DOBATI-94709 format. One record per residue (C-alpha): residue in three letters; x, y, z. Coordinates in Angstrom, 1 decimal, padded with zeros to 4 digits, always signed. Example, Ala and Ser with C-alpha at 12.3 -4.5 7.8 and 13.67 -1.06 7.14 Angstrom:
<sites>
SITE   type        u        v        w
SITE    Ala   +012.3   -004.5   +007.8
SITE    Ser   +013.7   -001.1   +007.1
</sites>
This chain:
<sites>
SITE   type        u        v        w
SITE    Unk   +087.1   +171.8   +112.1
SITE    Unk   +089.0   +174.6   +113.7
SITE    Unk   +092.1   +174.9   +112.2
SITE    Unk   +093.0   +178.4   +113.7
SITE    Unk   +096.6   +177.0   +115.4
SITE    Unk   +097.6   +175.6   +111.9
SITE    Unk   +096.9   +179.4   +110.3
SITE    Unk   +098.7   +180.8   +113.4
SITE    Unk   +101.9   +178.2   +112.8
SITE    Unk   +102.0   +179.2   +108.9
SITE    Unk   +103.2   +182.6   +108.1
SITE    Unk   +100.6   +183.1   +105.4
SITE    Unk   +097.0   +181.8   +104.0
SITE    Unk   +096.9   +180.7   +100.5
SITE    Unk   +096.5   +183.0   +098.3
SITE    Unk   +093.3   +184.0   +096.1
SITE    Unk   +094.8   +183.5   +092.6
SITE    Unk   +096.0   +179.8   +093.8
SITE    Unk   +092.4   +179.2   +094.9
SITE    Unk   +090.9   +180.5   +092.3
SITE    Unk   +092.8   +178.5   +089.6
SITE    Unk   +092.5   +175.4   +091.9
SITE    Unk   +088.7   +175.9   +091.5
SITE    Unk   +088.8   +176.4   +087.6
SITE    Unk   +091.3   +173.3   +087.3
SITE    Unk   +089.8   +171.1   +089.4
SITE    Unk   +090.9   +167.9   +087.2
SITE    Unk   +094.5   +168.8   +087.7
SITE    Unk   +093.9   +169.7   +091.3
SITE    Unk   +092.8   +166.2   +092.2
SITE    Unk   +095.4   +164.2   +090.0
SITE    Unk   +098.3   +166.2   +091.8
SITE    Unk   +096.4   +165.8   +095.4
SITE    Unk   +096.7   +162.0   +094.2
SITE    Unk   +100.2   +162.2   +093.7
SITE    Unk   +100.9   +164.0   +097.1
SITE    Unk   +098.9   +161.4   +099.0
SITE    Unk   +101.5   +158.7   +097.7
SITE    Unk   +104.4   +160.8   +098.4
SITE    Unk   +103.1   +161.3   +101.7
SITE    Unk   +103.1   +157.8   +102.4
SITE    Unk   +106.2   +157.2   +100.9
SITE    Unk   +108.1   +159.8   +102.8
SITE    Unk   +106.8   +157.8   +106.0
SITE    Unk   +108.0   +154.6   +104.8
SITE    Unk   +111.1   +156.1   +103.8
SITE    Unk   +111.6   +157.2   +107.2
SITE    Unk   +110.7   +154.2   +108.8
SITE    Unk   +113.7   +152.1   +107.2
SITE    Unk   +116.1   +154.7   +107.7
SITE    Unk   +115.9   +155.1   +111.0
SITE    Unk   +114.4   +152.0   +112.7
SITE    Unk   +116.1   +152.4   +115.9
SITE    Unk   +113.8   +155.3   +116.7
SITE    Unk   +110.6   +153.5   +118.3
SITE    Unk   +108.1   +156.2   +118.4
SITE    Unk   +109.1   +157.3   +114.6
SITE    Unk   +108.3   +153.9   +113.7
SITE    Unk   +105.0   +154.2   +115.5
SITE    Unk   +103.8   +157.5   +114.3
SITE    Unk   +105.0   +157.0   +110.7
SITE    Unk   +103.4   +153.6   +110.5
SITE    Unk   +099.6   +155.2   +111.1
SITE    Unk   +100.9   +158.1   +108.8
SITE    Unk   +101.6   +155.8   +105.6
SITE    Unk   +098.1   +153.8   +106.1
SITE    Unk   +096.3   +157.1   +106.4
SITE    Unk   +098.0   +158.2   +103.1
SITE    Unk   +097.3   +155.5   +101.2
SITE    Unk   +093.9   +155.3   +102.2
SITE    Unk   +093.7   +158.9   +101.5
SITE    Unk   +095.4   +158.1   +098.0
SITE    Unk   +092.6   +155.2   +097.3
SITE    Unk   +089.7   +157.7   +098.1
SITE    Unk   +091.1   +160.4   +095.6
SITE    Unk   +091.9   +157.9   +092.8
SITE    Unk   +088.5   +156.5   +093.5
SITE    Unk   +087.0   +160.3   +092.8
SITE    Unk   +089.5   +160.8   +089.8
SITE    Unk   +088.5   +157.3   +088.1
SITE    Unk   +084.6   +158.2   +088.6
SITE    Unk   +084.8   +161.5   +087.2
SITE    Unk   +086.5   +160.1   +083.9
SITE    Unk   +089.9   +162.1   +084.7
SITE    Unk   +092.9   +160.8   +083.1
SITE    Unk   +095.6   +159.9   +085.8
SITE    Unk   +098.9   +161.0   +084.3
SITE    Unk   +102.6   +161.5   +085.8
SITE    Unk   +103.3   +165.3   +086.9
SITE    Unk   +106.3   +166.9   +087.1
SITE    Unk   +106.8   +168.2   +090.9
SITE    Unk   +106.5   +172.0   +091.6
SITE    Unk   +109.7   +173.5   +093.2
SITE    Unk   +107.6   +173.6   +096.5
SITE    Unk   +109.0   +170.4   +098.8
SITE    Unk   +112.3   +170.5   +096.9
SITE    Unk   +113.5   +173.7   +098.1
SITE    Unk   +112.1   +173.3   +101.6
SITE    Unk   +114.7   +169.8   +101.6
SITE    Unk   +117.5   +171.9   +100.5
SITE    Unk   +117.1   +173.6   +103.8
SITE    Unk   +117.8   +170.4   +105.5
SITE    Unk   +121.2   +169.8   +107.6
SITE    Unk   +123.2   +167.0   +106.3
SITE    Unk   +124.8   +165.9   +109.8
SITE    Unk   +122.7   +163.6   +112.2
SITE    Unk   +120.4   +163.6   +114.1
SITE    Unk   +120.1   +167.4   +112.9
SITE    Unk   +119.2   +165.9   +109.3
SITE    Unk   +116.2   +163.6   +111.0
SITE    Unk   +114.9   +166.9   +112.9
SITE    Unk   +114.7   +168.9   +109.6
SITE    Unk   +113.1   +166.2   +107.5
SITE    Unk   +110.5   +166.0   +110.3
SITE    Unk   +110.2   +169.7   +110.5
SITE    Unk   +109.5   +170.2   +106.6
SITE    Unk   +107.0   +166.9   +106.6
SITE    Unk   +105.1   +168.8   +109.2
SITE    Unk   +105.3   +172.1   +107.4
SITE    Unk   +104.1   +170.2   +104.5
SITE    Unk   +101.3   +168.7   +106.3
SITE    Unk   +100.5   +171.9   +107.9
SITE    Unk   +100.3   +173.7   +104.5
SITE    Unk   +098.1   +170.5   +103.0
SITE    Unk   +095.8   +171.4   +106.1
SITE    Unk   +095.2   +174.7   +105.3
SITE    Unk   +094.7   +174.5   +101.3
SITE    Unk   +092.3   +171.8   +102.4
SITE    Unk   +090.2   +174.4   +104.9
SITE    Unk   +091.0   +177.3   +102.2
SITE    Unk   +089.4   +175.2   +099.0
SITE    Unk   +086.7   +173.9   +100.6
SITE    Unk   +084.2   +177.6   +100.8
SITE    Unk   +085.2   +178.1   +097.2
SITE    Unk   +084.1   +174.7   +096.3
SITE    Unk   +080.6   +174.5   +098.1
SITE    Unk   +078.6   +175.7   +095.4
SITE    Unk   +080.5   +174.2   +092.4
SITE    Unk   +081.8   +171.1   +093.7
SITE    Unk   +080.1   +170.2   +097.5
SITE    Unk   +081.3   +166.5   +097.3
SITE    Unk   +084.8   +167.7   +096.9
SITE    Unk   +084.2   +170.4   +099.4
SITE    Unk   +082.9   +167.5   +101.7
SITE    Unk   +085.6   +165.3   +101.5
SITE    Unk   +088.5   +168.2   +101.7
SITE    Unk   +087.0   +169.1   +105.0
SITE    Unk   +086.9   +165.6   +106.0
SITE    Unk   +090.5   +165.4   +105.7
SITE    Unk   +091.5   +168.2   +107.8
SITE    Unk   +091.1   +165.9   +111.1
SITE    Unk   +094.2   +163.7   +109.9
SITE    Unk   +096.1   +166.2   +108.3
SITE    Unk   +096.0   +168.5   +111.3
SITE    Unk   +097.6   +165.1   +113.3
SITE    Unk   +100.0   +164.3   +110.8
SITE    Unk   +101.7   +168.2   +111.1
SITE    Unk   +101.8   +167.8   +115.2
SITE    Unk   +103.0   +164.0   +114.8
SITE    Unk   +106.2   +165.5   +112.8
SITE    Unk   +106.9   +168.4   +114.9
SITE    Unk   +107.1   +166.4   +118.0
SITE    Unk   +109.1   +163.9   +116.4
SITE    Unk   +111.4   +166.6   +115.4
SITE    Unk   +111.5   +168.2   +118.9
SITE    Unk   +111.8   +164.5   +120.4
SITE    Unk   +114.9   +163.8   +118.4
SITE    Unk   +116.5   +167.6   +118.5
SITE    Unk   +119.2   +168.4   +121.2
SITE    Unk   +117.8   +171.8   +121.4
SITE    Unk   +114.5   +173.5   +120.7
SITE    Unk   +113.6   +173.7   +117.2
SITE    Unk   +111.8   +176.8   +116.9
SITE    Unk   +114.6   +179.0   +115.5
SITE    Unk   +115.1   +176.6   +112.9
SITE    Unk   +111.1   +176.1   +112.3
SITE    Unk   +110.5   +179.9   +111.9
SITE    Unk   +113.7   +179.8   +109.1
SITE    Unk   +111.7   +177.3   +107.4
SITE    Unk   +108.4   +178.9   +107.4
SITE    Unk   +110.2   +182.2   +106.0
SITE    Unk   +110.9   +180.1   +102.8
SITE    Unk   +107.8   +178.4   +102.9
SITE    Unk   +105.7   +181.5   +103.0
SITE    Unk   +108.0   +182.7   +099.8
SITE    Unk   +107.4   +180.1   +097.9
SITE    Unk   +103.7   +179.9   +098.6
SITE    Unk   +103.4   +184.0   +097.8
SITE    Unk   +105.2   +184.1   +094.7
SITE    Unk   +104.8   +183.1   +091.0
SITE    Unk   +105.1   +179.4   +090.1
SITE    Unk   +105.8   +178.2   +086.6
SITE    Unk   +103.2   +175.5   +087.3
SITE    Unk   +100.0   +174.9   +089.5
SITE    Unk   +100.4   +172.1   +091.7
SITE    Unk   +098.6   +171.3   +094.9
SITE    Unk   +101.8   +172.6   +096.9
SITE    Unk   +103.1   +175.8   +094.0
SITE    Unk   +102.7   +179.0   +094.8
SITE    Unk   +100.7   +181.5   +092.3
SITE    Unk   +100.2   +179.9   +088.7
SITE    Unk   +102.2   +182.3   +086.5
SITE    Unk   +099.7   +181.6   +083.5
</sites>
């Protein structure tokens, strides 16, 4: 699947040192990937409960939550089949730092959380696409699965951004670009931990 529109949207691709570390630590990658799928479903459900007055949000977040839970089930099955211990991992700084950028007043808060959701989904899509060629020889099953995820992740990113624009009183482009600048700094700089959405592992 062509994800050039997502690469054009993001300000950077995943750095090679992160990709290499991911390939060398597949067990850790899969455990955190599973956690990310659960978190994505939880975020969608949280928005549904917090903003019941928005019909379009209800529809799109319900679909997103279903798909993310399905993805969790699929990744968890891989974890069990490979005999990997499923453990609790501390989060990376990534999502927390992005959420610090959200405005506190409504409806701007909803708009910003939708933008952040879109950015996270776009990065997930880029990471799956970037990882797949690195895994073709060492783990072709996982490479195939990550390519399979591209269609839904790409749609999730677009759904979030369309909701952000729908509920914003003005064009969201400037806010999106400011957040993407911060996102690229988080992805391209050294990080104390390795996670699916972390920066470059500092070890």
